[in-house]
N, C-alpha and C positions, 0 to 999 in steps of 0.2 A: 701532718705531711703526708705529702704526694712524693711516692716512688715512682720511676721509671726509667725502663732500659736507656742506653745510649743510642739505638737504632731506632726508638719510639721519638726523640728529641725533635728531628725535623718536621714529623707531621703535625704535632704539638706544640708547636714554639710558642705561638703566639697565644694560647693559651696557659702553657707555660708562666709565661712574664706577666699577663694579666691577670693570674692568680698570685706571683710574687708583691705585684701591685698592690693587693688587695690585704697583703700580710701574710699570706701561706708559704709554709716553707716545701722547698722543691729538694729532693734527692733526684740524683741521675745516675744510676749503677753504671761503673765502667769495670772493664775486665779487673779481675787480681784485687778485688776491694779497693779500685784505687776511684771512689766515690767523689761527686761534685756535688755540693748543697748548697743551693741558695737560698737567701733570707732577703728579706725586705731592710733597705738600707739603716731605720732608726733600730734594728734588732743588731745591725752590723756594728751600728756606733754602739748601742750600748754593751755588747759583747767587750769592744776595744777597752771603753771606759772602764768595766768591772775590769780586765785584765790587767789596766793600767795601775790600777787601787790596787789589786793585789801583788804585785810588781814592787809597790812603792812598801805597800805593808811590810813584806819579806824582807825588802832592803834593809826598815827601819828595824827589824827585828834584829836583825846580823850585827847591823850598828849596834844595838844595847847589848848582843854578844859579847859582843869585840870590846865594850867600854866595861863590862862585868868582868871578864878574863882581863884585860889591864888591872884594875883595880884587886883582883885576886893576887896577882900577880906584884903587884906593891905589897899588900900588904903581909906577903908571905916576908919580905924582905930581902927577899932575894934582890941583887945588885945586876948579874948575867947571867942570863940560862942557855943551855944548851937546848938543841931542836929535839930532841927526846926529853928533857925538863916542860921545855911548851907544849909538846903534844901531850905530855902525861898530862898538863893543868888542864888542857883545853879537853880529854876526856873525863877528866875529875867532875869538870865544870858541867859534862851535857851528862853526866850520869846523875849530878845534883838536882839539873835541870827537869831531867825524867824523872824524879823521885826514885833513882835505883839506889 
């Protein structure tokens, strides 16, 4: 990865984009750590795909947890539960899942 200050970008503009086109990453340092990272498009697309896959996995895990909690509530024989009881069930389920 190549790093440069924002003040160096105008002088190195063409070189910077040629290196990105060839697959290098560029980091442009802005004040207050508000940096700009430029990556090739195929790498960007891979990052987006991985992010989507992780998001789907998290959502699936949450849905599985909700189903497990629903089953636990049904198996407990409770017909109606207060919010405190629901929260207690959730906490109990989380402790069991973590092995605590």
